[in-house]
N, C-alpha and C positions, 0 to 999 in steps of 0.2 A: 504494499499499499503506500511505496514512497513517491507514488505518482499523486497522493492526495492534494498537496498544495497546488498542483497544477490543475487538476479538474474542480477544486472547490470554487463555486460561484461562476463556472464556465458557461453555464446557461442562463446568466443573469447580467442584465444591463445595469451593472451596479457602478460604484463611484469611479473604479479604475477604468471602466469601458467609457464612462462619460468623459473623464479627464483625457483619455486618448483620442476621441473622435470628436469632441465639441471644441469648436472655437473658444479660446480662452474668455472672451466676454459673455459668450452664451452660458458656458459653465458657471462662471462667477455669478451671472445673473440668476441662475437656476438654484446654486448654493444660498444666495441672498434670499430668494424668495422663501426658501424652506426654513432658513434660520428665523427670518422675520415674520413667518407665518402669512405670506402674501400671496395673491393670485400672479401666476405667469402671465406676461405679455403674450400676445397671439405669435410675435415674430420669434420669440425664444422658443414657444411650443412648436412651431414650424421647423426651427432649426433641430430641436430634439427629436422630433417625429422622424426628420430625414435620417439622423444619425442612428436612431433606434432601428428604423427599416433596413438599413444597410447593414447594420451588425447582426440582425436576425436573418437577413437573406443569407448572409455570409455563413450562418450557422445552419442552414437548411430550411429556415421557415418559409412558408409561402401564404400563410394565413395571419391574421392578427384577431384578437377578440379582448373584449372588456370582460375581464374575470371578476364577478361579484359574488357577494354572499347574501342572497336573500333569506327570508326568514323561514325556510325550508330546513335550515340547518346544515345543507351543503352547499357546493358552490355551483355557479351557473356560467353557461359561455355561449355565445353566438359568434361563430366564425365568419369572418370576410377576408377573402384573398386580397393580396396587395396589386393585383392586376388593375390596369387603366387603358382603355383604348388608346392606340397612338396612332391611328390611320392605318389605310392600306391592310386591314385585317390582323395586324400587329398589336402586341401590348406592351407596356412598360410597368416595372414594378414601382408603385407611388404609395404614399402615406403623408398625409398633411397633419398638420398641427391640430385643425379643427377635428379630424378623426381620432388623433390620440386624446384630446381632451373631452370629447363629448361622444357619447353612442346613443342609440335609441332602440333598445329592445322592445318587444311586446310585454307589457306588465300585467295583461289580463289573467293570466293564469298563475301568477304568484300570489301566495298569502298575503292579505293585506289587512285583515281583521276590520274589515268596513271601512277602511281610509278611502277606498274608491270602490264604485261599483264595477262589475264585470265588463260591461260594454264600454268603460272609460280605459282604453287599452293602451294608452301611451305613456311610457316610461322612459327615464333617462338614465344613463350611467355617466359618472365624471371621473375622471382621472384622480388618482391618490399618489401624488409625486413623492410622498414620505414612504412607499413601499416599492421596492424596485420591480421593474418588468422583468419577465423571464420567458424563456423557451420550453414549453411542454408538447411532446408529440408532435413536433413540426410547426407549433402555432406560438406566435408571440402573445404571451398573456399579459395584459395591463391592468393591475389591481385598481380597481374602481368602487365608488359608492353608487347606490341604486336609489332612485327617488321617482316619485309619480308625476304626472303633468302638473298637479296643483302644488307640488314641492314638498309633500308628506314623505317621511323616509321609509323605505320599504326593505331595508337591509339590517345587517348587523355591524357593519364596519362603520357606519356613520355615527351612532351612538357611542361606538368605543372612542372615536377620534373626538367627539364633542366631551366626553366625559375625562378624556386624558387632556385637553386643554384646560377643563375646569379644574382639574387637580393642579395642573401646572400653575395656574393663577394663584391659587389659595397658597400653596406650598412656598411660592416665591415671596408673598407677604409675610410668612412666618420667617423665612430665611433672612429677610432684610431687617427684621428686629434683631437677629443675631449679628448683624453686620456683614452678612454673606451677600454683598450687592455684587459681586462678579459673576453670580449665577445667573445666566439667561434662559435657562430652560430645565424643568424639573420633569423626569421622565419615568414612569412606572415601567419596570422591566419584569419580565416573565419568563419561566422555564416550566413548559407542560410535560409531565411524564406521562407517556402513552401506554396502557396496558391493552392487551388483545389476545385471541385466541386463534391458533392455527391448527385446522383440520384437514383431512384429505378432501380435495374437490369432488372426487367421484363420489364419496359417502354423502357430502354435503347435498350434492344435486338430487339425491334420491329422497331427501326430506323435505316435504312441502312447508312445514314450520319454518325450516331454516331459509328456505327460498323466499317466503312471504313475509315471516316476521323477524328473521335474524336471531331467534331463540327457538329452543326446542319446548313444544308444548307437552310432550309427553317423553318419558324416558326413565327406566327403572334404575335404581343406584347399582353401580358396578360393583364387583367384590372388593375392588380397591379404588380408592378415591385419592385424596391428598393427606391422609390421616399419617402416612410415614414420613411426611416433611422431606421427601428425597427430591423433589423436582425443583424447589426453590434453590436459585444459584447452581443448580446442577449442571453437569457437562452438557452443551447445546449439541443436539442430534444433527448429523451431517446434512440432512435435508432442510432443517430449520436455519443452520448456519448459512448455507447456500442462499437462501432467502434473504437473510440478514445483511449478507455481503453486499448483494445486488441492491438491497433497498438502501443501505448507507451510500453506494455510489450514486444512485439516483438523487438522494436527498442532498449530497455534497453538490452534486454539480448546480443545483437550485440554490445553492447558499444557505441551506438548513443545517445548523449546526449539531447533527447527531452525534451523540458522545458515547452514551452507555447502553449495552444491551444484556439481557440476562432472562434466565427462565424465572417465571413468577410461580406463585404458591401452587396454584391448581395444575393439573397434568393438561398438557398443550396450551398452556398460557406463559405469555412472555411480555416484556416491557422494554420500551425504548424512551430514554430521556436526553433531551438536547441541553446545549449550554443557553445560558440566559440572553435574550435579546430583548430591545424595547418592545412593548406590549402589542403595538399594531402589527409589527412583523411577526412576532410570535404568534398571532392569532392566524395569519396568512400562512406561516409555516406549518401550523398544526392542521390545517385543512389540506394541505398538500400532502403532509405525512399520512393523513388517514386515507387520502385518495391513492397515494402511492403503495400503501400496504395492501390494497386490495388488487391492484392491478399487477404489481409484482408477485404477490401470492399465486395468481392464477397463472404466471408464466412458469411457476414451479409446481404446478398441479395441486396447489393449496388454496383453501379459502381462508381469508381473514374475517374474524368475527369481532365487531366492535360493539356489540349489544352488550348492555351493562350486566347481565344475568343469563348468557346462553345455555348453562347448564345448571339444573338443580342439583344441590348436594355439594357443590364445590364453590370455592370463591367466584364471584364475579369480577368484571373489570372497571377501574376506575381511571382517573386522570387527575393527576396532582398537579394543581396550579401553584407554582412557587412564585410569590409576587414581592418585589421589593421597590423601592423608591430612590432614584438616583439623579445627581445633578449632571449638567453637561460639562462640569469641571471635574468629574470623576469621584464624587463623594456618595457613597452609599448612605442614606439617611437612617437607615435601620442597622447601621454597624454600630454595636455599643462600644466598641474599642476597648483598651485594657482595662480602664476603669470606668464602667458605666455610670457610678454614682458621682463622677464629676463631669459626666457628658449630659449637658441640661437639653441640649438640642435633640439628642437620641430619645431621651426620657419624655420630651413633649410629643414628639412623632410617635413613641411607643403607646403613651396613654391616648392619644388621639385614636389610634386603632382600636384599642380598648374600648372606647367610648363608642366608636363608629359600629363595631361588631354588637355591643351590647344593645343599642339602639335600634338597629336595623337587622336583627335576627331574623325577621320575617322575610326581608329582600334576599339576604344570602341564601335562605331554604329555597325561595322562588328561583333563585338563579340556576340551582341544580336540579329544579323539579322535571321529571319526566315518567312515564309510566315505566320503562324499562329500569330507571334509578330507583324507583320505589321498591322494587324486588332485592335490591342490593344494600340499601342503606338499613343499618341497625342490626345486620348480621354480624357473626364474629369475623369480618372480613373488611368491614367499612365502617366510617363513624355512624353513629345513630342520627337520626333526624333532628336531634338536640344540638344546636350550637353552642360551642364553648371554646375558649381560648386556653392552650397550653404554654405556658410560660417558662416552666422550669422553676426548680427551687431557688436558685441563686436571684433571678431578677424578681421573682415574687417576694422573696425576703427583703430584697432592696427597696420595693415599692412599699412593703408594709413598714419599713424602717421610715422612710419618707413621710409616710401619713402619720406615724406616731412621733415624728421629729425625733427619733433616735438616731444613734451613730451607727451607720452601717458598717458590719464587721464581715468583710468578705471571706467566705471559706478558702482555705488553703489547699490548692490543687498539687498534688505530688505526683511523681512518677508511679505508673502501676507496675506492681511487682509480680512478674510473670513466672518467676522461679527457675527461669533457664538464662545462665549467664551470656550464652552467646546471642540472645534476642535483643534488638534494640529496645532502649527506653521509649515507653509511650506514655505521653502527658495526658492526663484525664481531663476531658472536656468539661466545660463550666456546667454543663446540663446535658441529661440524657435525652433520648428522643421518644415521643409518645406516639405510636402507631395508631392508637385508637381515638386520638383527639381529630375533630373535623377541621380545627384551624389552629396550627401549632408554630410557635416561634423556634426557628431551628438556626440560631446563631446571628444571622444578618438579614433574614427574609422570613415571611409568613408563609406556611404551606397550607393551602385550602385542599383539604383531602376529600372533599364530598362530591366532586365532579364525576359523572359517569362518563364512561370510556367514549361514548359516541357524540357527546356533546359539542358544540361550538363553545370554544374559551371566550369569545367576544363577550356573552351576556354576564358570565360571573365576574369578568374584568371590568364591565360597565358598572355594575353595582360596587365592587371594590373601590373603583377610582371616585365614584361619586359620593359613597358614604364618608371616605378619607376627606373629599373636597369639602363637604358641607361640614364636618367636625372642624377641620384647619380653618374655615372661614368664621367659625365661631369663636375659636380661639384668637384669631388675628384680630376680630373685631374688639376683643376683650382687652387683649395686650396693647394693641395700638392707642388704646385710651387712658393707659396706666402711666401714672406718675412716676411710679418706680418699678421699672421693668422687671428688675430681679426679683423684687418681693413678689410681684404680682405672678410672675412665672411660676416660682415654687409653690405659692398658694394654688395656683391653678393645677398644677401637677398633682398635688395631694388631694385636693377636692374631687379631680377627676377619677383618679384611682378609687377613692372612697365610695363615690356613687355609682361606679360600674364594676367593681371588682367581683360581684356575683357571677360574671360571665367567665371567670378564671377558674379552671378546674384542672388540676395535674394529675389526677388518678385515671383509674380505668373506666373509659367512656362506655366499654360494653356491659357494665355490672349493672343489675336490677337496682342495686343501691343507688347509683347515680341517677337513674330516671327519677326515683323517688326525692332525692335531694334537689335535683334540678326544679321539680315542680315546686318544692318548699321556696326555692330562690325565685320562683316566677318567671322562669324560662321558658320559651315556647317548645312545643313537642308536636311538630307538624308532621305527622308519619306518612302521608301521602300527597300526590300531586293535587288532587281535588281539595283536601285540606289547606294547602300552601298558597295556591294561586290567587284565591280572593284578596290577601293582603297586598297583592301587586297594586291593586286600584285603590288603597286606602287614601283618605284625604292627606295624611303627613306624606306619603311616599309621592303622590302626585306633586304636592307643593314642593318637594325637595327636588324632584327632577326637573321641574319647571324652572325654579330657582336658579339653577345652574345650567339651563338651557340644554339638557342632554335629552329629554323627551317633552313634547308637549303633553298635555292632558290627553288629547285623542290619540297619540301615539302610544301612550302607556295602556289605554284601553283597548287598542289594536293588537297589541302584544298579548295582553291577558285573553282575548277572544282567540286569538291564535292557538296559543298554549293549550287553553281548555278544549278547543277542537281536535287538536292533534293528539290529546290524551284520550279523549273518546273515540277518534278514529283508530287509533293504535289498538285498543281494547276490541273494538269491533271486528276488524281484521282478524285479530288472534282468535277470536270466538267463532268466527266463520270457518277459519282454518281448521281450528280443533273440530268442529261439526263434521267438515268435510274428510279429514283424516279418519275420525271415527267411522263414518258411515262407508267410505268407498275402501278403506284399507284395513282396519283393525277388526271390524265385525265380520267380514268376509274371511280374513284370516284365521280367527278364532273359530268360526263356523267350520271352515275346513279342517282344522285340527281336531275339533270335537268330532267331526264326522269320522276322521280317520281312526280316532281312538275307539269310536263305537264299532267300526268295522272291524278292528284288531281284537276288540273284546269278544265281538261274535264268531270270529274265527278262532280263537283259543278256547272259547267254551264249546265249540264243535269238537276240538280235538282233545279237549281236557274236561269232559262233563263232570259236573260236581265240584269243580275247582272255582273258588271266589276269584273274580277279577278284580280284585282290591285296587290296585294301581289305576286301570283304567276308568273304573267306577268312580273313584274318588276324584280324580282329575275331571271327569265329564261334569260330576256334580258341582264341583268348586267353580269351574269355568263358565258352566252354564248360569248359575247363580250370579256370578260376577257380571256376566255379559247382560243379563237381564237387568240389574241394577245399573250399569253403564248406560244401557239404552235408554232407561227411564231418566237418567240424568242429562243426557244429550237431548232428550225431549224437553225437559225443564229449561235447559239453556237456550234451545230454539225458541220455546214460547217466552222466555224473559227478554231476549233480543227483540222480539216484535214489539214489545212494551217500549222500546226507546222512542218509538214515535209519539209517545204521549209527552215528551218532553221537548220545549221549544228553547228554553233557558239553558246557556251553557253549563252555568255552575250546576242546577238541578241535574242536567243530562250526566256531567262528570260523576256527580256523587251517586246516581243510579249505577253507572258501570262500576263503581267502587264497591257499592254496597250490595248488589245484586248480581252483576255479571261475574265479577272476579270471584267470588265465593262458588258460583255454579261451575266455573271452569276448573276450579281447585278440586271440586268433588269429582268432575268427568276424570281429570288426571290422576287422583288417587286410584280409582278404580281401573283405569287403564293401565298403569305402572304395574298394579298386582297382577293382573291379566298377563303383563309380558313376562313375569318371572314364573309362569305356570305354563307358557307356551312354547312349543318346540322351536329352537332357533331358526330352523329352515322355513318355518310359517310365518314367522313375524315380518311384517312389511318393510321395516326401515332398520337402517343400520343402528346398533345399540350404542348405549353409552361406552361401553368397553371398546367398541370398535373406533368411535368418534374421538374419543380422548387419548386413546393409547395406539393408534394405527400409523401416526406419522414417524 
């Protein structure tokens, strides 16, 4: 891999390519526009477009697309070629600044949550120059925002850019109070760890539930799961390693900082982790990562599953959002330094996050809400639905000392004694890690661990940026009016910690005791998406989004409507798929097995008169009884599905799916999974968990 520096970013029209190809005045004008957050002149855009097109054509591109992120959770593309008529039946390759800056895709079929009617089809894309263009599959992809004819935002990128700007404005107000006037930009950074499953594609394609739903709706527990803890960090199998190697190369070409890869806890589960970058590009990179995982997997005869819970009984997949806050001068504002007790700036940003998380538990839960993630949150594999912060003992002790106006006595960290002379001395870290915490401080960043693996990281980071901006605004308003800054600062840090320390919990978030303790503290426990989403449109939250110009009131309501609709549609598709699998595949297979058992019993009885056919009789009886029960349950599920027509309100419909359809589906599955354990392997219509999880 000594060619990595040469291929890294080779498919990206990044800063090096711009410097090489753009006239110096154009390049300088572009950089100035970025740094000053100003719009490009059309002349500069024309020069950029010509250089970008020439570079792309040299790298084999024939088309360009405005690459955007609608509210479907995946990316969208409309490809146009570079060709332009040149007379005499010939063409030239051409690309203008107007085409670079603005596109016009049909917006009628994208989710809008009522922001526009279906017949109002016109939509626009606009170039986001802060995220580099790149070449994918022979097409120049230009990262863009997406909005309607009336100017309503229809994508996930625009709110992220707005929230990032809001946080920058408020953070610089705070830094100015500390005398940090040389900072011109404060940028949230992110590293999104991505978990996923790899299974054999041929087996995947034999299961309708995986094809239609991304998760198995049926499946008996295999003899072995993850209980031996032998897959986590285990040796990577050759077929998987070949996939990882190609995936890394494809990501590196696109400038994605793919760094770490390993086996995860569940069989067939793996993880990829990148190096941090600014949150806007991190969101783009994560969308590319998920897309490439699927396309590269297919080339290796594999299927990549990004569902949060594709298999019952083993861990589901999450996405850990590592969030920090850095200045353009290279300072990490969440780095405590060697003596955090003397680092007032760090302590202020730390308690700001504590306050923000405590006051906006609801929005953080909303930001990770989905039908898939509901299966995962709360199990002994993922944080519970209760939001809390892990700080570690040292920082908690420090804040307690400040609150009580006591002298902080930091614990002395010594070398760990490993008992072997030849081994190096290892310094003990100032705090342990807490894998059960939904929101953990991990040295110089916060790790938001509640995200599901399939989610766009834009939404959680919109929330993180906005709630932090709102808290810093309140702090700046107070401190800017103070006559004695130092005195006011100390008082603010102590007061904030005292009022919001209920959100801090350094123990085991999986324990039942914590759920009871959290309830006593008054913390929210929003167990399902249907429970969480109504908080999105609370008066408090709409006011905050409007205050920072992240979302208008109508844009908040549109996202609420879309998320509610997606939740109901997801469960509806799963229920219909379950009915089809049961009726067309499982019932016929079990009937055939019962028939053959009966034939065998009759033949044996003819050959061995007077001998009881205990094996066959017992199996026939149990399977017949279970099949009848499962049939009644499927009939009940179908009947209840017809009941959804009674609900026009999205909230009531989501609650109906949660309270009626999901329990129906669980009952059908329980019966089917027991039937699977009693049915001959040659008769069962689908690849089993044993095959899916251990075949690669």
